[in-house]
KOLGU-4560 file (N, C-alpha, C; in nm, 3 decimals, padded with zeros to 5 digits):
<recs>
<n_xx: 02.694 n_yy: -10.107 n_zz: -01.734 ca_xx: 02.811 ca_yy: -10.080 ca_zz: -01.828 c_xx: 02.872 c_yy: -10.208 c_zz: -01.928 mol: A seq: 1 type: MET>
<n_xx: 02.834 n_yy: -10.134 n_zz: -02.046 ca_xx: 02.892 ca_yy: -10.179 ca_zz: -02.152 c_xx: 03.039 c_yy: -10.213 c_zz: -02.241 mol: A seq: 2 type: THR>
<n_xx: 03.047 n_yy: -10.285 n_zz: -02.236 ca_xx: 03.213 ca_yy: -10.367 ca_zz: -02.323 c_xx: 03.196 c_yy: -10.259 c_zz: -02.438 mol: A seq: 3 type: HIS>
<n_xx: 03.280 n_yy: -10.247 n_zz: -02.485 ca_xx: 03.314 ca_yy: -10.175 ca_zz: -02.651 c_xx: 03.345 c_yy: -10.281 c_zz: -02.703 mol: A seq: 4 type: LEU>
<n_xx: 03.329 n_yy: -10.266 n_zz: -02.821 ca_xx: 03.380 ca_yy: -10.412 ca_zz: -02.910 c_xx: 03.513 c_yy: -10.358 c_zz: -02.909 mol: A seq: 5 type: THR>
<n_xx: 03.552 n_yy: -10.453 n_zz: -02.970 ca_xx: 03.716 ca_yy: -10.487 ca_zz: -02.969 c_xx: 03.742 c_yy: -10.330 c_zz: -03.144 mol: A seq: 6 type: SER>
<n_xx: 03.625 n_yy: -10.390 n_zz: -03.206 ca_xx: 03.655 ca_yy: -10.237 ca_zz: -03.380 c_xx: 03.636 c_yy: -10.111 c_zz: -03.252 mol: A seq: 7 type: VAL>
<n_xx: 03.605 n_yy: -10.061 n_zz: -03.172 ca_xx: 03.537 ca_yy: -09.955 ca_zz: -03.156 c_xx: 03.679 c_yy: -09.913 c_zz: -03.034 mol: A seq: 8 type: GLN>
<n_xx: 03.723 n_yy: -09.986 n_zz: -02.981 ca_xx: 03.823 ca_yy: -09.958 ca_zz: -02.926 c_xx: 03.897 c_yy: -09.939 c_zz: -02.978 mol: A seq: 9 type: GLU>
<n_xx: 03.951 n_yy: -10.008 n_zz: -03.051 ca_xx: 04.052 ca_yy: -09.964 ca_zz: -03.180 c_xx: 04.046 c_yy: -09.859 c_zz: -03.223 mol: A seq: 10 type: GLU>
<n_xx: 03.951 n_yy: -09.866 n_zz: -03.310 ca_xx: 03.940 ca_yy: -09.778 ca_zz: -03.365 c_xx: 03.890 c_yy: -09.604 c_zz: -03.269 mol: A seq: 11 type: LYS>
<n_xx: 03.837 n_yy: -09.593 n_zz: -03.086 ca_xx: 03.884 ca_yy: -09.499 ca_zz: -03.004 c_xx: 04.069 c_yy: -09.467 c_zz: -02.973 mol: A seq: 12 type: ILE>
<n_xx: 04.101 n_yy: -09.553 n_zz: -02.949 ca_xx: 04.281 ca_yy: -09.559 ca_zz: -02.964 c_xx: 04.298 c_yy: -09.494 c_zz: -03.026 mol: A seq: 13 type: ARG>
<n_xx: 04.285 n_yy: -09.553 n_zz: -03.212 ca_xx: 04.382 ca_yy: -09.463 ca_zz: -03.295 c_xx: 04.326 c_yy: -09.284 c_zz: -03.333 mol: A seq: 14 type: SER>
<n_xx: 04.194 n_yy: -09.268 n_zz: -03.261 ca_xx: 04.173 ca_yy: -09.122 ca_zz: -03.276 c_xx: 04.170 c_yy: -09.044 c_zz: -03.124 mol: A seq: 15 type: GLU>
<n_xx: 04.168 n_yy: -09.124 n_zz: -03.016 ca_xx: 04.188 ca_yy: -09.045 ca_zz: -02.862 c_xx: 04.325 c_yy: -09.008 c_zz: -02.826 mol: A seq: 16 type: ILE>
<n_xx: 04.415 n_yy: -09.146 n_zz: -02.865 ca_xx: 04.512 ca_yy: -09.116 ca_zz: -02.816 c_xx: 04.580 c_yy: -09.026 c_zz: -02.874 mol: A seq: 17 type: MET>
<n_xx: 04.582 n_yy: -09.013 n_zz: -02.985 ca_xx: 04.656 ca_yy: -08.918 ca_zz: -03.091 c_xx: 04.650 c_yy: -08.724 c_zz: -03.004 mol: A seq: 18 type: LYS>
<n_xx: 04.535 n_yy: -08.729 n_zz: -02.974 ca_xx: 04.545 ca_yy: -08.577 ca_zz: -02.903 c_xx: 04.641 c_yy: -08.556 c_zz: -02.776 mol: A seq: 19 type: LYS>
<n_xx: 04.665 n_yy: -08.459 n_zz: -02.788 ca_xx: 04.732 ca_yy: -08.379 ca_zz: -02.638 c_xx: 04.658 c_yy: -08.403 c_zz: -02.519 mol: A seq: 20 type: PRO>
<n_xx: 04.748 n_yy: -08.420 n_zz: -02.437 ca_xx: 04.637 ca_yy: -08.445 ca_zz: -02.291 c_xx: 04.571 c_yy: -08.542 c_zz: -02.304 mol: A seq: 21 type: ASN>
<n_xx: 04.580 n_yy: -08.607 n_zz: -02.380 ca_xx: 04.501 ca_yy: -08.750 ca_zz: -02.328 c_xx: 04.571 c_yy: -08.852 c_zz: -02.264 mol: A seq: 22 type: VAL>
<n_xx: 04.584 n_yy: -08.892 n_zz: -02.183 ca_xx: 04.626 ca_yy: -08.993 ca_zz: -02.092 c_xx: 04.571 c_yy: -09.111 c_zz: -02.126 mol: A seq: 23 type: VAL>
<n_xx: 04.466 n_yy: -09.140 n_zz: -02.139 ca_xx: 04.364 ca_yy: -09.289 ca_zz: -02.150 c_xx: 04.207 c_yy: -09.253 c_zz: -02.191 mol: A seq: 24 type: GLY>
<n_xx: 04.119 n_yy: -09.422 n_zz: -02.158 ca_xx: 04.000 ca_yy: -09.400 ca_zz: -02.146 c_xx: 03.978 c_yy: -09.537 c_zz: -02.125 mol: A seq: 25 type: PHE>
<n_xx: 03.807 n_yy: -09.531 n_zz: -02.075 ca_xx: 03.799 ca_yy: -09.670 ca_zz: -02.007 c_xx: 03.732 c_yy: -09.736 c_zz: -02.162 mol: A seq: 26 type: SER>
<n_xx: 03.729 n_yy: -09.879 n_zz: -02.159 ca_xx: 03.711 ca_yy: -09.942 ca_zz: -02.221 c_xx: 03.507 c_yy: -10.085 c_zz: -02.219 mol: A seq: 27 type: VAL>
<n_xx: 03.479 n_yy: -09.998 n_zz: -02.122 ca_xx: 03.340 ca_yy: -09.982 ca_zz: -02.137 c_xx: 03.249 c_yy: -09.894 c_zz: -02.043 mol: A seq: 28 type: VAL>
<n_xx: 03.129 n_yy: -09.881 n_zz: -02.118 ca_xx: 03.105 ca_yy: -09.740 ca_zz: -02.030 c_xx: 03.120 c_yy: -09.739 c_zz: -01.903 mol: A seq: 29 type: THR>
<n_xx: 03.038 n_yy: -09.600 n_zz: -01.867 ca_xx: 03.044 ca_yy: -09.576 ca_zz: -01.748 c_xx: 02.935 c_yy: -09.450 c_zz: -01.701 mol: A seq: 30 type: GLN>
<n_xx: 02.899 n_yy: -09.451 n_zz: -01.608 ca_xx: 02.848 ca_yy: -09.287 ca_zz: -01.610 c_xx: 02.922 c_yy: -09.171 c_zz: -01.584 mol: A seq: 31 type: LYS>
<n_xx: 02.803 n_yy: -09.104 n_zz: -01.680 ca_xx: 02.880 ca_yy: -09.000 ca_zz: -01.661 c_xx: 02.902 c_yy: -08.903 c_zz: -01.558 mol: A seq: 32 type: ARG>
<n_xx: 02.989 n_yy: -08.846 n_zz: -01.576 ca_xx: 03.039 ca_yy: -08.767 ca_zz: -01.401 c_xx: 02.968 c_yy: -08.643 c_zz: -01.380 mol: A seq: 33 type: ILE>
<n_xx: 02.896 n_yy: -08.582 n_zz: -01.348 ca_xx: 02.799 ca_yy: -08.459 ca_zz: -01.322 c_xx: 02.877 c_yy: -08.349 c_zz: -01.210 mol: A seq: 34 type: ARG>
<n_xx: 02.924 n_yy: -08.193 n_zz: -01.214 ca_xx: 02.916 ca_yy: -08.169 ca_zz: -01.110 c_xx: 02.983 c_yy: -08.293 c_zz: -00.956 mol: A seq: 35 type: ASP>
<n_xx: 03.060 n_yy: -08.385 n_zz: -00.998 ca_xx: 03.131 ca_yy: -08.412 ca_zz: -00.876 c_xx: 03.011 c_yy: -08.520 c_zz: -00.833 mol: A seq: 36 type: GLY>
<n_xx: 02.911 n_yy: -08.601 n_zz: -00.917 ca_xx: 02.873 ca_yy: -08.725 ca_zz: -00.898 c_xx: 02.826 c_yy: -08.727 c_zz: -01.062 mol: A seq: 37 type: LYS>
<n_xx: 02.808 n_yy: -08.861 n_zz: -01.000 ca_xx: 02.734 ca_yy: -08.963 ca_zz: -01.103 c_xx: 02.585 c_yy: -08.962 c_zz: -01.170 mol: A seq: 38 type: GLU>
<n_xx: 02.562 n_yy: -08.957 n_zz: -01.309 ca_xx: 02.382 ca_yy: -08.951 ca_zz: -01.359 c_xx: 02.376 c_yy: -09.024 c_zz: -01.430 mol: A seq: 39 type: VAL>
<n_xx: 02.319 n_yy: -09.078 n_zz: -01.441 ca_xx: 02.208 ca_yy: -09.159 ca_zz: -01.561 c_xx: 02.257 c_yy: -09.177 c_zz: -01.684 mol: A seq: 40 type: ASP>
<n_xx: 02.440 n_yy: -09.214 n_zz: -01.703 ca_xx: 02.408 ca_yy: -09.172 ca_zz: -01.881 c_xx: 02.547 c_yy: -09.181 c_zz: -01.941 mol: A seq: 41 type: GLU>
<n_xx: 02.512 n_yy: -09.333 n_zz: -01.957 ca_xx: 02.652 ca_yy: -09.416 ca_zz: -02.004 c_xx: 02.729 c_yy: -09.333 c_zz: -02.180 mol: A seq: 42 type: GLU>
<n_xx: 02.824 n_yy: -09.278 n_zz: -02.116 ca_xx: 02.995 ca_yy: -09.282 ca_zz: -02.171 c_xx: 03.077 c_yy: -09.375 c_zz: -02.153 mol: A seq: 43 type: VAL>
<n_xx: 03.173 n_yy: -09.321 n_zz: -02.292 ca_xx: 03.291 ca_yy: -09.363 ca_zz: -02.200 c_xx: 03.362 c_yy: -09.281 c_zz: -02.195 mol: A seq: 44 type: ILE>
<n_xx: 03.467 n_yy: -09.242 n_zz: -02.076 ca_xx: 03.514 ca_yy: -09.164 ca_zz: -02.008 c_xx: 03.657 c_yy: -09.105 c_zz: -02.087 mol: A seq: 45 type: ARG>
<n_xx: 03.682 n_yy: -09.022 n_zz: -02.088 ca_xx: 03.803 ca_yy: -08.968 ca_zz: -02.200 c_xx: 03.904 c_yy: -08.922 c_zz: -02.091 mol: A seq: 46 type: ILE>
<n_xx: 04.058 n_yy: -08.988 n_zz: -01.964 ca_xx: 04.084 ca_yy: -08.883 ca_zz: -01.922 c_xx: 04.261 c_yy: -08.825 c_zz: -02.013 mol: A seq: 47 type: TYR>
<n_xx: 04.257 n_yy: -08.732 n_zz: -01.923 ca_xx: 04.305 ca_yy: -08.603 ca_zz: -01.947 c_xx: 04.383 c_yy: -08.547 c_zz: -01.830 mol: A seq: 48 type: VAL>
<n_xx: 04.537 n_yy: -08.525 n_zz: -01.893 ca_xx: 04.641 ca_yy: -08.469 ca_zz: -01.735 c_xx: 04.521 c_yy: -08.318 c_zz: -01.719 mol: A seq: 49 type: LYS>
<n_xx: 04.495 n_yy: -08.191 n_zz: -01.745 ca_xx: 04.367 ca_yy: -08.133 ca_zz: -01.741 c_xx: 04.310 c_yy: -08.074 c_zz: -01.792 mol: A seq: 50 type: ARG>
<n_xx: 04.174 n_yy: -08.043 n_zz: -01.820 ca_xx: 04.093 ca_yy: -08.019 ca_zz: -01.862 c_xx: 04.084 c_yy: -07.853 c_zz: -01.899 mol: A seq: 51 type: LYS>
<n_xx: 04.099 n_yy: -07.845 n_zz: -02.003 ca_xx: 04.087 ca_yy: -07.639 ca_zz: -02.094 c_xx: 04.044 c_yy: -07.663 c_zz: -02.201 mol: A seq: 52 type: ILE>
<n_xx: 03.929 n_yy: -07.545 n_zz: -02.175 ca_xx: 03.815 ca_yy: -07.460 ca_zz: -02.295 c_xx: 03.827 c_yy: -07.528 c_zz: -02.392 mol: A seq: 53 type: ARG>
<n_xx: 03.731 n_yy: -07.534 n_zz: -02.431 ca_xx: 03.739 ca_yy: -07.563 ca_zz: -02.538 c_xx: 03.804 c_yy: -07.492 c_zz: -02.637 mol: A seq: 54 type: GLN>
<n_xx: 03.763 n_yy: -07.373 n_zz: -02.588 ca_xx: 03.809 ca_yy: -07.178 ca_zz: -02.740 c_xx: 03.938 c_yy: -07.233 c_zz: -02.711 mol: A seq: 55 type: GLU>
<n_xx: 04.001 n_yy: -07.264 n_zz: -02.634 ca_xx: 04.180 ca_yy: -07.267 ca_zz: -02.608 c_xx: 04.279 c_yy: -07.322 c_zz: -02.694 mol: A seq: 56 type: VAL>
<n_xx: 04.114 n_yy: -07.494 n_zz: -02.693 ca_xx: 04.264 ca_yy: -07.602 ca_zz: -02.817 c_xx: 04.228 c_yy: -07.589 c_zz: -02.934 mol: A seq: 57 type: LEU>
<n_xx: 04.315 n_yy: -07.615 n_zz: -03.012 ca_xx: 04.330 ca_yy: -07.589 ca_zz: -03.140 c_xx: 04.216 c_yy: -07.729 c_zz: -03.220 mol: A seq: 58 type: THR>
<n_xx: 04.174 n_yy: -07.731 n_zz: -03.297 ca_xx: 04.078 ca_yy: -07.807 ca_zz: -03.363 c_xx: 04.065 c_yy: -07.936 c_zz: -03.372 mol: A seq: 59 type: PRO>
<n_xx: 04.207 n_yy: -07.991 n_zz: -03.433 ca_xx: 04.264 ca_yy: -08.189 ca_zz: -03.325 c_xx: 04.248 c_yy: -08.220 c_zz: -03.242 mol: A seq: 60 type: ASP>
<n_xx: 04.252 n_yy: -08.151 n_zz: -03.073 ca_xx: 04.297 ca_yy: -08.122 ca_zz: -02.998 c_xx: 04.156 c_yy: -08.159 c_zz: -02.952 mol: A seq: 61 type: ALA>
<n_xx: 04.049 n_yy: -08.108 n_zz: -03.014 ca_xx: 03.888 ca_yy: -08.110 ca_zz: -02.897 c_xx: 03.865 c_yy: -08.281 c_zz: -02.972 mol: A seq: 62 type: VAL>
<n_xx: 03.778 n_yy: -08.302 n_zz: -02.842 ca_xx: 03.725 ca_yy: -08.365 ca_zz: -02.762 c_xx: 03.593 c_yy: -08.453 c_zz: -02.832 mol: A seq: 63 type: ILE>
<n_xx: 03.580 n_yy: -08.510 n_zz: -02.921 ca_xx: 03.467 ca_yy: -08.489 ca_zz: -02.985 c_xx: 03.348 c_yy: -08.568 c_zz: -02.863 mol: A seq: 64 type: ASP>
<n_xx: 03.202 n_yy: -08.523 n_zz: -02.835 ca_xx: 03.073 ca_yy: -08.512 ca_zz: -02.752 c_xx: 03.042 c_yy: -08.671 c_zz: -02.789 mol: A seq: 65 type: ALA>
<n_xx: 03.075 n_yy: -08.748 n_zz: -02.873 ca_xx: 03.046 ca_yy: -08.883 ca_zz: -02.914 c_xx: 03.143 c_yy: -08.936 c_zz: -03.013 mol: A seq: 66 type: GLU>
<n_xx: 03.176 n_yy: -09.044 n_zz: -02.952 ca_xx: 03.320 ca_yy: -09.082 ca_zz: -03.054 c_xx: 03.219 c_yy: -09.260 c_zz: -03.125 mol: A seq: 67 type: ILE>
<n_xx: 03.232 n_yy: -09.320 n_zz: -03.199 ca_xx: 03.190 ca_yy: -09.464 ca_zz: -03.254 c_xx: 03.061 c_yy: -09.480 c_zz: -03.182 mol: A seq: 68 type: GLN>
<n_xx: 02.928 n_yy: -09.410 n_zz: -03.169 ca_xx: 02.862 ca_yy: -09.446 ca_zz: -03.146 c_xx: 02.816 c_yy: -09.403 c_zz: -03.000 mol: A seq: 69 type: GLY>
<n_xx: 02.950 n_yy: -09.354 n_zz: -02.928 ca_xx: 02.927 ca_yy: -09.396 ca_zz: -02.772 c_xx: 02.933 c_yy: -09.261 c_zz: -02.694 mol: A seq: 70 type: VAL>
<n_xx: 02.880 n_yy: -09.188 n_zz: -02.676 ca_xx: 02.931 ca_yy: -09.019 ca_zz: -02.607 c_xx: 02.965 c_yy: -09.090 c_zz: -02.528 mol: A seq: 71 type: LYS>
<n_xx: 03.095 n_yy: -08.930 n_zz: -02.464 ca_xx: 03.227 ca_yy: -08.924 ca_zz: -02.440 c_xx: 03.174 c_yy: -08.797 c_zz: -02.341 mol: A seq: 72 type: THR>
<n_xx: 03.322 n_yy: -08.839 n_zz: -02.192 ca_xx: 03.321 ca_yy: -08.741 ca_zz: -02.073 c_xx: 03.418 c_yy: -08.755 c_zz: -02.050 mol: A seq: 73 type: ASP>
<n_xx: 03.493 n_yy: -08.572 n_zz: -02.018 ca_xx: 03.656 ca_yy: -08.603 ca_zz: -02.000 c_xx: 03.624 c_yy: -08.532 c_zz: -01.879 mol: A seq: 74 type: VAL>
<n_xx: 03.726 n_yy: -08.580 n_zz: -01.815 ca_xx: 03.718 ca_yy: -08.635 ca_zz: -01.676 c_xx: 03.920 c_yy: -08.589 c_zz: -01.666 mol: A seq: 75 type: ILE>
<n_xx: 03.982 n_yy: -08.551 n_zz: -01.514 ca_xx: 04.017 ca_yy: -08.508 ca_zz: -01.536 c_xx: 04.130 c_yy: -08.593 c_zz: -01.419 mol: A seq: 76 type: SER>
<n_xx: 04.217 n_yy: -08.565 n_zz: -01.483 ca_xx: 04.290 ca_yy: -08.670 ca_zz: -01.404 c_xx: 04.469 c_yy: -08.677 c_zz: -01.381 mol: A seq: 77 type: VAL>
<n_xx: 04.502 n_yy: -08.586 n_zz: -01.398 ca_xx: 04.648 ca_yy: -08.511 ca_zz: -01.363 c_xx: 04.673 c_yy: -08.652 c_zz: -01.429 mol: A seq: 78 type: GLY>
<n_xx: 04.862 n_yy: -08.594 n_zz: -01.431 ca_xx: 04.984 ca_yy: -08.682 ca_zz: -01.455 c_xx: 04.983 c_yy: -08.744 c_zz: -01.406 mol: A seq: 79 type: ASP>
<n_xx: 04.968 n_yy: -08.919 n_zz: -01.486 ca_xx: 04.968 ca_yy: -08.991 ca_zz: -01.481 c_xx: 05.134 c_yy: -09.102 c_zz: -01.446 mol: A seq: 80 type: VAL>
<n_xx: 05.215 n_yy: -09.179 n_zz: -01.352 ca_xx: 05.305 ca_yy: -09.287 ca_zz: -01.373 c_xx: 05.331 c_yy: -09.342 c_zz: -01.331 mol: A seq: 81 type: ILE>
<n_xx: 05.372 n_yy: -09.391 n_zz: -01.455 ca_xx: 05.328 ca_yy: -09.554 ca_zz: -01.404 c_xx: 05.474 c_yy: -09.633 c_zz: -01.309 mol: A seq: 82 type: ALA>
<n_xx: 05.443 n_yy: -09.691 n_zz: -01.268 ca_xx: 05.517 ca_yy: -09.768 ca_zz: -01.126 c_xx: 05.496 c_yy: -09.882 c_zz: -01.152 mol: A seq: 83 type: HIS>
</recs>
């Protein structure tokens, strides 16, 4: 795992958190999840309420495959409730 630089983190935050459906992202790289299992590919995880097919999304709602030079992995987590 690699920590994002503060510059990367702020740029990702400003780009990603304004997208609808996004609830958060990892600030350290993690392994990609494919078919429910981690694979050997470092990514930042983008957490969304639910996954939506890309062809249904508006262009501004699409999460890029790479942001700030780091690959992304979109993870569905449902509604997030602060306790």
